[in-house]
N, C-alpha and C positions, 0 to 999 in steps of 0.2 A: 645402717650403711654408710661407708666412706664419703669423703668429701672428692667432689669431681679436680682434679689438678688442672687448672687452666693456663695454657699458656698465650698471651697475647703478643698480635705482632702488631705495630702502631702507636704512634703517642699523638695524634690529633686530638683537637678540643671532642671532635664527637665519640671518640675512643673513650674519655673520661666521660662523656653521657652513659655508656654502654657498663663500665664499672663501678656507676656509682648504682646501676640495678642490680647488678651482679654481687655488690656488696650487701643486698635486701635477699639475696637468694641462700638459704643455709646450705644448699647441696652442692654448692661452688665455694672452691678455695683459689685466690689468685695466686698462682706461683710464680711464675715469670712471664716477663718481658723483655720486649726485643725493638729495634727499628733501624733500617735500614741507615738511618741520616743520626740516626742517636738523638736527637732533636728532644726536648723533653723529656727524654728516660729516666734518668735518676731524679727527675721532678716527682712524676708520676710514680715512680719504682716508691718512693717514700710517704709520696702523700697517699699510695693505696695501700700499703706494705707488704710488696710483695717479697718473695721468698728470694728471687734468682733473678739477674739481668743476664742474658745471653748474647754472646759477639753477633746471632747471624740467627734468620729464623729456621735454617735448615738443623744446628746446632737444637734448637731450639725441638725441633718434631724428632729429634733423633733419642734426647731424653726419654727415656722409660717414666721416670717419674710427673711426666705433661701425658694427661689422657686426653686431653682436647683442646683444640686451637680456636682462638678467635682473629678472624683475619681483618683488620680495619686499616686500609690502605687509600692511597689516592687513586682516581679510576683509569691510569694510565699505569698502575704496577699491580693491581689487582688479576690480572692475566697471569705473570708470571711467578707472583706468590703462589696461587695457586697451583698452576701447573709444576710447581716444585714439591710441593708440601702431600699432594695428594698420595703419590706412592707410599706414603710412611702410613697409610690407613687408620688416622687417626681423626674423630670425629670433628669437623670445624664447622664453626661458624662466618659468612664473610658479608661486608655490605656489598648492597648492588652499586654498581653492574661487575655479576661475573667476566668479565672481557669488555670491554668499551668497543667492538666490532662482532657483527654475526659469525665471521669464520671465527671469533677468537672464544665464542661464546659456542658456538659448536664443535670447536675440539674439546674445549674442558666439560662438554655432555658425555664427550665419546672417554673420556678418560674417566670421569664417572661410570661411565658403564662397563667398564675395565678392570676399574680396581675395587670398582661396590664400597668405595669410601663413605659413610654416612656422613650427607653435608646439609647445610641448612643457607640459604641467600635472604637476605635481609631488604625485604620491601614493608616496612615499618607501616605505611598507611593502611595494609589489611589491617592489622592490628589496633586501629585506633578505634577507641570503646563505642565512641558517638557513630562510630562506620558500622558496625559489628551492632549497634543497639537500633540503626534505623533500618539497615537489612531487616533485621528480625520484625520489625513492624511493618512494611511494606508485606513480606514474607508473608505474616498470620493476615493480610486484608488482601488478598487474591494476587501476589507477586511481582515482579518488573513487569512492565509493557514496553518501557522506553528509557533508555540511557541517555542523556548530554553530559558530556564531558567536556572542561576547556581545561587545557594548561600554558597559558602565556606565560611569558617569560620578557624582562627589561634589557635584550640583549646588550643594548649601550654599557649599562654596568658590569655585563659579565665579558663584555670584551678586555675591559680594564683588569679583571685579576684571573684569566684564564690566560695560561700560553697556548700561542697560537697552533701547535698540533695536536694539542688535547680541545682545542674550541670548534676544530671540524667536526668533531662527534660528538659535541655536547649535547645539541638536541635530543640523539640518541641517548645518550649516557646520562643524561639528568630525567629528560620525560619519559624517560621507561617506566616511572614510577606511577605516571598514568596511565600507560598504556597495559601495566600489570594491574591497577585498577579496574580497569575496564573488562578483563577477561576473569578478574575476579567477581563480579558483580554478573557476568554474561555466561562466562564458558565460551567454547569454541567457535570462532567466526566464519559463517557459512557463505558469504559472500559480500563483499566490499567497493567502495569506489573511492576516488582520491582526489581532490582538486588541489592545486596547490601553486604558489609563484614565490619567486625570489625578486627581493628587495633589499636593496643595498650590498647584498652578501652571496656570494658563490652558491650556497646552498641554499635551496627550499626551507624558507622561512616565515610563510603564511599557506596553513595546511587546515584544509577543511576533509574529515576520514569519514566517510558514510557506512553504515553496517549493518549488516543481520546476521544474528547467532543462529546456531543449530537449532535453538529452543523457540525460535521465531524473535525472541527481542530485538529491535531494531534501536537505532540511534546514531548519534554525530558524536566526532571529538575535535576539539577545535584548537587549532595552537599559533598564536600570530606572535612571532618573537620580536617585533619593535616597536610593542604596543604596548602602554601599563595595563598590567591585568592580574591576573595572580591563579592558582589551581583551584578547581573549583566540580563536584559531581550534583547534579540532581537526578534521581532516581521518579520514574514516573508510573501509577497503578490506576487503579479503578478506584476512580475518588481518592486519592491519595499521592500526594505528592512528597518527596522526602528531599532537603537538600543540605549541603554541607559546602558550607560556604562563608571562610574559607575550609578545609578539609578537617581543620581539629572542631569545627564548633559544627552543630546540625540541627534541625528543626523541622517536624512534619506539617504539612497543610490538609487540615480533615474537608470534609465535604461542602463546609459551611463556612471555609476561605476562615477558619480558625488558624492560627500558628503555635505548636508544642514544641517548646524547646526538648531538646534530646541534652542530657547530660554527662560529660565523659566521668570515667569513673577515679578512684582514688589513685590509681597510678598513674593516669593519664594528666593528673592534678600535680603529681608529687613528681615525677621523671620525664624526661622526654614522650611525649606522647608515641604511644603504640612500642615501645621498648620494653617497659617489662613483660607483657602479656607475648611479645614475640621471644624474649629470652626464656622463657618458662616452656616457650614450643620447644626450643634448642634442649633444653632439661630433659624434655620427654622422649625427644629423639633418642636422644646418649642412653637415657634409663632402657627405654624400650629397645633399641637396635634396631629400630623400623626405620626406614628413609624416607619417611610419611610429611616430612615439613615441604615447603615448597624449596625447591633446590635448583640444583645445576642444571638436570634434565625438563624440568614445570618452565625453570626461567627462560631456558632458550625458545620457548614458545613467545614468552613477551617479547624477546628480542629479534623473535623472527618477524612478528608484525610491527615491532617499534619501526624495523628495518624497513620495512615497505613505506612506513607511515613516510621516515624523514631520510631515506637515499635521495 
């Protein structure tokens, strides 16, 4: 089978994390690269031995030699790029979020249905090996009964590095990772209640989201945006608790209160956690020609819940 020529849109540091992974997947070939600012594109072109540099992502999408696309642009640019390239019907992977508002996400979902373009939205926390292992462990011991998710941020730092326009959307744009994990563990939400307060900002930045899933799992999601903390998940079962804190590390507690370390796999040690398994799923999507990965349609569900929480 011939290699899949990949076109890359974006030249950020996170792009290079993806390219390191792709260079270790034999079925992909890094063919072309482009950036709206051209910043770092020559450096990345030479470092990763791309064959061609394109003037625009439209020129790239039109090239018959390009068989799939990797879109890794800033959160405020993803919507316009996806909207422009989806009509070319070339399989693409895009980093979250697919749109920075619910309205944008909804429209991209409609375009996905219209053009039937194979696509995948990157929520790499789903692919952390410790999370997959921890989920297997609790499922083998009766399953999840309750979930506690925390997604705190040091907003005083965010304010200094994110532009004012995007800052207003940042609670949704960034914490969508945690909302997505919530749905990954529990499925569809049946009912919920939200308690929120606004301190120091015009948006609600201290939030408690309590919920029950259709499968009767209950839980809580808290996000406090001006208090030191981080991202963590705790899964509660019968005589077992599984903890991810931080998300890249995990352990489980048995009925005798003994802790058991969950070790990451070799790929999460070598690359940015979750990236290798995630990119392998993108490869499978292309090869099988089935939109069975986390895509514009399913990620809209995460955005819809996120918008309710952070509205």
